[in-house]
N, C-alpha and C positions, 0 to 999 in steps of 0.2 A: 540541586541534584535532591533528587530520592536514598536517602542513607538505606544500603542493605535492604531491595525489597525482597531478597531471600526471608528474612528473618519477620519480615510485617507480615507475610502470606505462610509462616509457621511451614516455610519448606526449609527440608533437609536437606544435607548434598552440594552439591556445585552441578545447578543445569546449565546445560548449553543454551537453553531460552528460556522467556516468556513470554505467552501470549497475556497480555492486557489490553483492557479499554482506555484510552485516554479522552477525554468530554471535557469540551472548554464551555463555560457557562458564564454569563453577564461578562461579555466582554465588550471594554468601553470602546471600541472599535475594531472593524474587522482587522483577521490578523490569520496566522497560522501558529500552528507546535509543531518543534521537533524533536521526534522521541530517539534517541542513541544511545548508546554507549557510551558512559561517560568517558572521556578523553578522545574518542575519534571526532573525526574533521567529518562533513556530510553538506552539501546544499540542499536537502532533499527537504519531503515535510509529510505529515502524515494528516496534520487535522487541520481544516483551514472552515474559522470561521467566523458568522458577521453580529454584529453588535447586538446584544438582548438575549442572543439564542443559545441555546443547550446543542450540540453538535461533539458526534462521538466516532469515533473510529476504531476498529481491529489494527493495533501494532504487536507484532514480534521483535521481540529486541534482547540482546544479551547483554545480562547485566554484565560490567568490570568484575574483576578481581577481588574486590570491596562487596560486590552482591549487588551495586551502586546503577542506577540507569539514569539517565540526563534527559532532561523537558524545558526547552527553550519555546518562550512565549512574544509575538514580536509587540503584545498592546498590553495593558492590565487587566487580569480577568480572573476569575475563580477556577482551580484545576481538579478534575476528579479522576485519580488513577488507579482501577479494577485492576486486579490480577487474577485472572480465572483461570492460569495452567502455567503449567512447564514443560518442556523438552529437557529429559535426561541425555547420556553421551549415546544411549543408544538409537536417537531419533534420527538421528545422523544427519542435524540441520546445523548451520552456520549463518546469525545472523548478524555478526559482526561488520559487516563493508556494508553500507550504500550507497547507492548510487545514481544520478542521474543520469538516465538512458534516453528523454526523448523530452524535449522540452519547444513548441510550437511559436510559444514566444522567442527564442531568440532569433526566429525568423521574421517576425515581423507577420507572418500568415497566419492566420487561421486554418485547420485542416479541412480539409472539400466536402460536404456532408456527401454520404456514402461508401467513403475514404478507407484504406484501409493502410493503418501503420507499421511496420515489421520492425520488432525488437529484436536485435541481433544478441542472444548471452552472453558469447563470449566477448565480444567487444565491447561489454559494461563492464565486464572482467569476473561472471560468473561462468560455472561449468556448465556447460551446454545439453549438461550427461543427466543432470540431477533432475532427478523425477517431479521436482515440483518447486517456478521460483515464484516468491514472496514479493509480491509488487503493491506499490500504490501507484493508481489510477486518479489526477486530480483534470475536472475540466471546469472550465469559466470563459468568460463571453461570448455563450450561445449564439446564435442569432435568433435560433427557435429553440422549444421545448423538443430535448431529443435523448440520447443515452449512447453510452457506450459498451464496448462486450471486448473479454478479451478471451483469445482462443490458441490452442497448438495449432498455428498455421496452416500445415499439411491437414489437417483435419477437416478445414473449410470452416464457413462461421456457422456456429450453431442458434437456435433460437432461446436466446437468453442475454440478460442485462448484466453490467457491475457498477453501474451508477447511472443515475436520471439525474438530467439538470435543465433548467429553465433561463430565460436571460435576468441578464442579473446576479446570479447566482456561480458561487464560486465552489464547487461539490468535490467531497473524495473519501473513495473508498480502498479498500483493502482487499486483493484476489490472490491463492495462488493457482497456477495456471503452468500446467505439467510442459516443455519446449517441445516442439517436434525431433526429429531425428536429425535434423539441419542445428537446433540450439535455437529455434525463431518461435518468435509470441509474437502474432500481428493483433493489435488494436483495429477496430472497427466503430467509427463515430457517423453515427445517425445523422446529426447535422451539421453546420460548420463552427468549429468551436474551437478555443485554444485546448489541448490536448499534454499535460505533463505525467511523464511515466517514472518512477522512480524504482529502484528495484532493490530490496531492501534484506534478502536472504537466499537461503537455496535449502531444499530438504531432500535426503536419497530416499533409498528402499523401503522404508518403513510408511513411506505414504505413496499413492497409487492414484494419478492424474489421469483425467481424459477430458474428453473434450464436453464443457459443460453441457449438462441435458438439464429441461425445463422439465422437474418433478410434476408443478400443480400452477393452475393460472386459473383461477376462478374468472376471470373475465371470459375464459373459454367455454 
């Protein structure tokens, strides 16, 4: 665990959640990191890394009553945790509970290329009326180079992506997505791959979410 992250970051008061970058460096072997509120249970992951690489990811996590967050690693590595923001009570964010909403590995079947996976926010234990859901997408065992895109289902698939994966890679990325009026989030997968979706928190009215918009693409 990391003792009193609030004090280390020079924060006053008791923030409802912290925004951190967790980075795995010089791992002895491939594995994953899990970042959670100390004392909570989870079957989720935040960072997937390979040997020798430096792999970061954004995490929204609630400190416990002592200001601590806990990080689990499945192999020996150097760990870097950067705290770059905090949410106060007015932010209306809840990040204490994490849940694995979907894991295609449970069925031993890759998701099909061009398919859409529907995540029911309420079924995963989260508020379907939340303005934003903090989620973590992980892709592995891709048959070909491809990408995954998360979006409010009713809005239709946008020209955007949340993570890009190549064969042999395990890639994770965090996103904040507004569920549609039915409380659903869709994840489009460009190529055949295993897909894991973890829900990490929910944000209320201070956050305004919409169908992702590609603001810049120099390839065009």
